[in-house]
N, CA and C atoms as a LAMMPS dump frame, in Angstrom:
ITEM: TIMESTEP
0
ITEM: NUMBER OF ATOMS
360
ITEM: BOX BOUNDS ff ff ff
-5.0000000000000000e+02 5.0000000000000000e+02
-5.0000000000000000e+02 5.0000000000000000e+02
-5.0000000000000000e+02 5.0000000000000000e+02
ITEM: ATOMS id mol type element x y z
1 1 1 N -219.846 -470.001 209.496
2 1 2 C -219.055 -470.823 208.593
3 1 3 C -217.678 -471.119 209.194
4 2 1 N -217.242 -470.32 210.151
5 2 2 C -215.913 -470.469 210.736
6 2 3 C -215.692 -471.859 211.33
7 3 1 N -216.697 -472.425 211.984
8 3 2 C -216.545 -473.739 212.61
9 3 3 C -217.183 -474.862 211.801
10 4 1 N -217.607 -474.561 210.599
11 4 2 C -218.169 -475.598 209.742
12 4 3 C -217.047 -476.478 209.2
13 5 1 N -217.437 -477.593 208.622
14 5 2 C -216.452 -478.494 208.017
15 5 3 C -215.615 -477.759 206.976
16 6 1 N -216.277 -477.033 206.079
17 6 2 C -215.57 -476.316 205.024
18 6 3 C -214.696 -475.208 205.6
19 7 1 N -215.216 -474.494 206.581
20 7 2 C -214.437 -473.425 207.205
21 7 3 C -213.161 -473.942 207.852
22 8 1 N -213.264 -475.09 208.527
23 8 2 C -212.083 -475.694 209.157
24 8 3 C -211.068 -476.141 208.103
25 9 1 N -211.557 -476.677 206.983
26 9 2 C -210.643 -477.105 205.918
27 9 3 C -209.927 -475.908 205.3
28 10 1 N -210.658 -474.827 205.081
29 10 2 C -210.056 -473.61 204.511
30 10 3 C -209.008 -473.058 205.472
31 11 1 N -209.341 -473.016 206.76
32 11 2 C -208.389 -472.526 207.764
33 11 3 C -207.155 -473.432 207.813
34 12 1 N -207.382 -474.758 207.747
35 12 2 C -206.258 -475.698 207.741
36 12 3 C -205.363 -475.508 206.526
37 13 1 N -205.981 -475.232 205.376
38 13 2 C -205.192 -474.959 204.176
39 13 3 C -204.349 -473.704 204.337
40 14 1 N -204.913 -472.717 205.008
41 14 2 C -204.157 -471.491 205.278
42 14 3 C -202.943 -471.754 206.153
43 15 1 N -203.121 -472.615 207.175
44 15 2 C -201.984 -472.97 208.034
45 15 3 C -200.913 -473.705 207.23
46 16 1 N -201.336 -474.575 206.316
47 16 2 C -200.385 -475.322 205.488
48 16 3 C -199.591 -474.388 204.581
49 17 1 N -200.28 -473.427 203.974
50 17 2 C -199.592 -472.454 203.114
51 17 3 C -198.624 -471.621 203.944
52 18 1 N -199.052 -471.22 205.136
53 18 2 C -198.172 -470.458 206.033
54 18 3 C -196.928 -471.281 206.382
55 19 1 N -197.128 -472.577 206.681
56 19 2 C -195.999 -473.448 207.008
57 19 3 C -195.03 -473.602 205.853
58 20 1 N -195.565 -473.759 204.643
59 20 2 C -194.697 -473.879 203.465
60 20 3 C -193.904 -472.593 203.265
61 21 1 N -194.565 -471.451 203.45
62 21 2 C -193.882 -470.162 203.311
63 21 3 C -192.785 -470.018 204.373
64 22 1 N -193.079 -470.413 205.618
65 22 2 C -192.073 -470.33 206.677
66 22 3 C -190.876 -471.219 206.37
67 23 1 N -191.129 -472.402 205.83
68 23 2 C -190.026 -473.28 205.431
69 23 3 C -189.146 -472.604 204.388
70 24 1 N -189.777 -472.083 203.342
71 24 2 C -189.008 -471.439 202.272
72 24 3 C -188.275 -470.19 202.759
73 25 1 N -188.874 -469.497 203.691
74 25 2 C -188.291 -468.238 204.169
75 25 3 C -187.136 -468.45 205.149
76 26 1 N -187.223 -469.493 205.981
77 26 2 C -186.277 -469.602 207.089
78 26 3 C -185.336 -470.811 207.049
79 27 1 N -185.676 -471.833 206.302
80 27 2 C -184.868 -473.059 206.34
81 27 3 C -183.94 -473.136 205.13
82 28 1 N -182.638 -473.068 205.386
83 28 2 C -181.665 -473.083 204.292
84 28 3 C -181.715 -474.378 203.482
85 29 1 N -181.952 -475.496 204.146
86 29 2 C -181.993 -476.765 203.404
87 29 3 C -183.142 -476.767 202.393
88 30 1 N -184.28 -476.22 202.769
89 30 2 C -185.414 -476.131 201.847
90 30 3 C -185.102 -475.138 200.73
91 31 1 N -184.444 -474.049 201.058
92 31 2 C -184.093 -473.052 200.047
93 31 3 C -183.17 -473.664 199
94 32 1 N -182.197 -474.443 199.438
95 32 2 C -181.276 -475.108 198.508
96 32 3 C -182.058 -476.088 197.64
97 33 1 N -182.919 -476.892 198.262
98 33 2 C -183.696 -477.865 197.504
99 33 3 C -184.648 -477.18 196.529
100 34 1 N -185.18 -476.021 196.906
101 34 2 C -186.073 -475.274 196.026
102 34 3 C -185.329 -474.785 194.79
103 35 1 N -184.11 -474.286 194.979
104 35 2 C -183.298 -473.839 193.843
105 35 3 C -182.974 -475.023 192.929
106 36 1 N -182.615 -476.164 193.534
107 36 2 C -182.337 -477.356 192.738
108 36 3 C -183.595 -477.777 191.964
109 37 1 N -184.756 -477.688 192.603
110 37 2 C -186.022 -478.042 191.941
111 37 3 C -186.269 -477.142 190.731
112 38 1 N -185.991 -475.861 190.879
113 38 2 C -186.157 -474.934 189.751
114 38 3 C -185.202 -475.297 188.622
115 39 1 N -183.945 -475.588 188.959
116 39 2 C -182.963 -475.986 187.947
117 39 3 C -183.421 -477.247 187.219
118 40 1 N -183.952 -478.216 187.97
119 40 2 C -184.41 -479.459 187.354
120 40 3 C -185.628 -479.218 186.453
121 41 1 N -186.477 -478.293 186.835
122 41 2 C -187.629 -477.968 185.987
123 41 3 C -187.188 -477.272 184.7
124 42 1 N -186.192 -476.403 184.819
125 42 2 C -185.64 -475.762 183.613
126 42 3 C -185.015 -476.827 182.714
127 43 1 N -184.292 -477.773 183.322
128 43 2 C -183.689 -478.862 182.546
129 43 3 C -184.775 -479.696 181.866
130 44 1 N -185.845 -479.969 182.588
131 44 2 C -186.95 -480.728 182
132 44 3 C -187.555 -480.024 180.809
133 45 1 N -187.708 -478.728 180.933
134 45 2 C -188.225 -477.925 179.817
135 45 3 C -187.242 -477.948 178.642
136 46 1 N -185.949 -477.765 178.943
137 46 2 C -184.91 -477.723 177.914
138 46 3 C -184.837 -479.048 177.154
139 47 1 N -184.86 -480.161 177.886
140 47 2 C -184.73 -481.476 177.254
141 47 3 C -186.064 -482.039 176.77
142 48 1 N -187.131 -481.308 177.008
143 48 2 C -188.477 -481.727 176.588
144 48 3 C -188.785 -483.139 177.074
145 49 1 N -188.672 -483.338 178.38
146 49 2 C -188.942 -484.658 178.947
147 49 3 C -190.435 -484.988 178.798
148 50 1 N -190.745 -486.274 178.865
149 50 2 C -192.114 -486.735 178.654
150 50 3 C -192.987 -486.436 179.875
151 51 1 N -194.295 -486.586 179.692
152 51 2 C -195.227 -486.38 180.809
153 51 3 C -194.931 -487.333 181.964
154 52 1 N -194.615 -488.555 181.629
155 52 2 C -194.287 -489.541 182.668
156 52 3 C -193.026 -489.133 183.415
157 53 1 N -192.032 -488.668 182.68
158 53 2 C -190.798 -488.197 183.321
159 53 3 C -191.074 -486.985 184.206
160 54 1 N -191.951 -486.089 183.767
161 54 2 C -192.34 -484.943 184.6
162 54 3 C -192.977 -485.427 185.895
163 55 1 N -193.839 -486.44 185.78
164 55 2 C -194.5 -486.956 186.986
165 55 3 C -193.48 -487.488 187.983
166 56 1 N -192.542 -488.282 187.486
167 56 2 C -191.519 -488.821 188.376
168 56 3 C -190.631 -487.709 188.94
169 57 1 N -190.317 -486.721 188.112
170 57 2 C -189.495 -485.611 188.596
171 57 3 C -190.219 -484.858 189.708
172 58 1 N -191.501 -484.552 189.511
173 58 2 C -192.245 -483.834 190.547
174 58 3 C -192.442 -484.683 191.8
175 59 1 N -192.603 -485.993 191.632
176 59 2 C -192.673 -486.861 192.805
177 59 3 C -191.359 -486.836 193.581
178 60 1 N -190.241 -486.859 192.873
179 60 2 C -188.932 -486.8 193.527
180 60 3 C -188.747 -485.464 194.247
181 61 1 N -189.125 -484.372 193.591
182 61 2 C -189.023 -483.051 194.216
183 61 3 C -189.906 -482.998 195.46
184 62 1 N -191.129 -483.5 195.336
185 62 2 C -192.039 -483.513 196.479
186 62 3 C -191.511 -484.365 197.62
187 63 1 N -190.908 -485.504 197.289
188 63 2 C -190.327 -486.385 198.299
189 63 3 C -189.237 -485.66 199.08
190 64 1 N -188.353 -485.003 198.365
191 64 2 C -187.251 -484.28 199.01
192 64 3 C -187.773 -483.15 199.883
193 65 1 N -188.658 -482.331 199.325
194 65 2 C -189.173 -481.174 200.07
195 65 3 C -189.943 -481.625 201.315
196 66 1 N -190.713 -482.701 201.186
197 66 2 C -191.451 -483.234 202.324
198 66 3 C -190.497 -483.744 203.399
199 67 1 N -189.512 -484.521 202.99
200 67 2 C -188.55 -485.055 203.956
201 67 3 C -187.794 -483.927 204.657
202 68 1 N -187.371 -482.923 203.899
203 68 2 C -186.662 -481.786 204.492
204 68 3 C -187.564 -481.03 205.472
205 69 1 N -188.821 -480.831 205.092
206 69 2 C -189.759 -480.132 205.968
207 69 3 C -190.015 -480.889 207.256
208 70 1 N -190.237 -482.2 207.149
209 70 2 C -190.458 -483.01 208.352
210 70 3 C -189.208 -483.044 209.226
211 71 1 N -188.041 -483.127 208.594
212 71 2 C -186.79 -483.099 209.351
213 71 3 C -186.639 -481.773 210.097
214 72 1 N -186.94 -480.67 209.44
215 72 2 C -186.841 -479.356 210.087
216 72 3 C -187.808 -479.249 211.261
217 73 1 N -189.032 -479.745 211.073
218 73 2 C -190.019 -479.702 212.15
219 73 3 C -189.583 -480.57 213.324
220 74 1 N -189.065 -481.763 213.03
221 74 2 C -188.616 -482.65 214.096
222 74 3 C -187.447 -482.048 214.86
223 75 1 N -186.5 -481.449 214.144
224 75 2 C -185.358 -480.815 214.807
225 75 3 C -185.804 -479.653 215.696
226 76 1 N -186.745 -478.842 215.193
227 76 2 C -187.238 -477.718 215.992
228 76 3 C -187.945 -478.22 217.246
229 77 1 N -188.723 -479.275 217.112
230 77 2 C -189.422 -479.831 218.266
231 77 3 C -188.428 -480.412 219.268
232 78 1 N -187.429 -481.125 218.775
233 78 2 C -186.427 -481.712 219.655
234 78 3 C -185.66 -480.618 220.403
235 79 1 N -185.309 -479.545 219.703
236 79 2 C -184.6 -478.435 220.347
237 79 3 C -185.48 -477.735 221.378
238 80 1 N -186.775 -477.676 221.129
239 80 2 C -187.708 -477.06 222.071
240 80 3 C -187.847 -477.923 223.33
241 81 1 N -187.97 -479.23 223.132
242 81 2 C -188.155 -480.15 224.252
243 81 3 C -186.885 -480.256 225.084
244 82 1 N -185.736 -480.307 224.429
245 82 2 C -184.456 -480.476 225.139
246 82 3 C -183.403 -479.595 224.472
247 83 1 N -183.331 -478.29 224.873
248 83 2 C -182.43 -477.349 224.199
249 83 3 C -180.941 -477.692 224.337
250 84 1 N -180.556 -478.368 225.407
251 84 2 C -179.156 -478.732 225.597
252 84 3 C -178.85 -480.023 224.846
253 85 1 N -177.561 -480.274 224.633
254 85 2 C -177.175 -481.507 223.95
255 85 3 C -177.607 -482.714 224.768
256 86 1 N -178.148 -483.691 224.06
257 86 2 C -178.52 -484.954 224.688
258 86 3 C -178.322 -486.058 223.66
259 87 1 N -177.714 -487.163 224.066
260 87 2 C -177.408 -488.253 223.133
261 87 3 C -178.654 -488.778 222.423
262 88 1 N -179.751 -488.954 223.147
263 88 2 C -180.988 -489.477 222.537
264 88 3 C -181.539 -488.498 221.495
265 89 1 N -181.515 -487.209 221.813
266 89 2 C -181.991 -486.193 220.854
267 89 3 C -181.1 -486.211 219.619
268 90 1 N -179.787 -486.308 219.829
269 90 2 C -178.853 -486.389 218.703
270 90 3 C -179.131 -487.603 217.84
271 91 1 N -179.432 -488.723 218.474
272 91 2 C -179.751 -489.952 217.742
273 91 3 C -181.012 -489.765 216.902
274 92 1 N -182.033 -489.162 217.49
275 92 2 C -183.293 -488.91 216.774
276 92 3 C -183.049 -487.994 215.576
277 93 1 N -182.257 -486.932 215.776
278 93 2 C -181.946 -486.011 214.677
279 93 3 C -181.159 -486.71 213.573
280 94 1 N -180.245 -487.591 213.953
281 94 2 C -179.469 -488.338 212.961
282 94 3 C -180.37 -489.244 212.124
283 95 1 N -181.34 -489.879 212.753
284 95 2 C -182.273 -490.739 212.02
285 95 3 C -183.086 -489.906 211.034
286 96 1 N -183.568 -488.744 211.474
287 96 2 C -184.343 -487.866 210.582
288 96 3 C -183.479 -487.394 209.41
289 97 1 N -182.23 -487.048 209.687
290 97 2 C -181.316 -486.634 208.618
291 97 3 C -181.054 -487.807 207.666
292 98 1 N -180.994 -489.005 208.207
293 98 2 C -180.815 -490.188 207.372
294 98 3 C -181.993 -490.391 206.422
295 99 1 N -183.194 -490.088 206.892
296 99 2 C -184.378 -490.197 206.032
297 99 3 C -184.286 -489.2 204.88
298 100 1 N -183.808 -487.996 205.165
299 100 2 C -183.616 -487 204.104
300 100 3 C -182.566 -487.5 203.118
301 101 1 N -181.505 -488.099 203.627
302 101 2 C -180.451 -488.634 202.763
303 101 3 C -181.004 -489.708 201.826
304 102 1 N -181.832 -490.601 202.354
305 102 2 C -182.442 -491.643 201.521
306 102 3 C -183.322 -491.017 200.445
307 103 1 N -184.1 -490.01 200.82
308 103 2 C -184.946 -489.318 199.838
309 103 3 C -184.081 -488.652 198.768
310 104 1 N -182.967 -488.055 199.181
311 104 2 C -182.079 -487.373 198.24
312 104 3 C -181.445 -488.374 197.27
313 105 1 N -180.995 -489.494 197.777
314 105 2 C -180.403 -490.521 196.911
315 105 3 C -181.447 -491.025 195.918
316 106 1 N -182.665 -491.227 196.393
317 106 2 C -183.746 -491.662 195.514
318 106 3 C -183.986 -490.64 194.412
319 107 1 N -184.005 -489.364 194.774
320 107 2 C -184.223 -488.304 193.782
321 107 3 C -183.083 -488.242 192.773
322 108 1 N -181.856 -488.436 193.227
323 108 2 C -180.701 -488.432 192.314
324 108 3 C -180.817 -489.599 191.332
325 109 1 N -181.212 -490.756 191.817
326 109 2 C -181.372 -491.921 190.937
327 109 3 C -182.464 -491.656 189.91
328 110 1 N -183.592 -491.099 190.356
329 110 2 C -184.677 -490.764 189.422
330 110 3 C -184.179 -489.76 188.389
331 111 1 N -183.46 -488.739 188.842
332 111 2 C -182.915 -487.748 187.917
333 111 3 C -181.954 -488.372 186.915
334 112 1 N -181.127 -489.294 187.386
335 112 2 C -180.183 -489.961 186.486
336 112 3 C -180.924 -490.797 185.442
337 113 1 N -181.946 -491.503 185.877
338 113 2 C -182.722 -492.337 184.941
339 113 3 C -183.387 -491.45 183.89
340 114 1 N -183.878 -490.295 184.31
341 114 2 C -184.548 -489.396 183.366
342 114 3 C -183.557 -488.742 182.415
343 115 1 N -182.458 -488.165 182.956
344 115 2 C -181.625 -487.267 182.162
345 115 3 C -180.441 -487.924 181.458
346 116 1 N -179.94 -489.066 181.927
347 116 2 C -178.799 -489.677 181.238
348 116 3 C -179.074 -489.955 179.766
349 117 1 N -180.248 -490.49 179.406
350 117 2 C -180.499 -490.726 177.98
351 117 3 C -180.505 -489.436 177.142
352 118 1 N -180.887 -488.321 177.733
353 118 2 C -180.91 -487.044 177.003
354 118 3 C -179.497 -486.464 176.884
355 119 1 N -178.674 -486.696 177.888
356 119 2 C -177.332 -486.104 177.915
357 119 3 C -176.335 -486.946 177.134
358 120 1 N -176.436 -488.281 177.258
359 120 2 C -175.431 -489.165 176.656
360 120 3 C -175.992 -489.849 175.444
């Protein structure tokens, strides 16, 4: 079963869970985003947001966590390939950080659309 289709999928899922755990354990940006995600979920519970609002909130959280994870992986790969400072590597890292920034702004806008009516 180890090399079967199902066995490979199960093993791949294990690698994905391991990767998510490594992100949460070692990456400060993911840890910060995880705490913010918990706070937003508590807020959602407190304000009794709708199912649709929950969906958008979880999509925003997933967007941020995914962008942060990909950014961390890209930075680690860039540092492995070229450990010393290099302008091109810096440019690539800046673009990846910019993608995280766009995801963060999107999540803030979604959060504002959801929570402003409850707060004001």
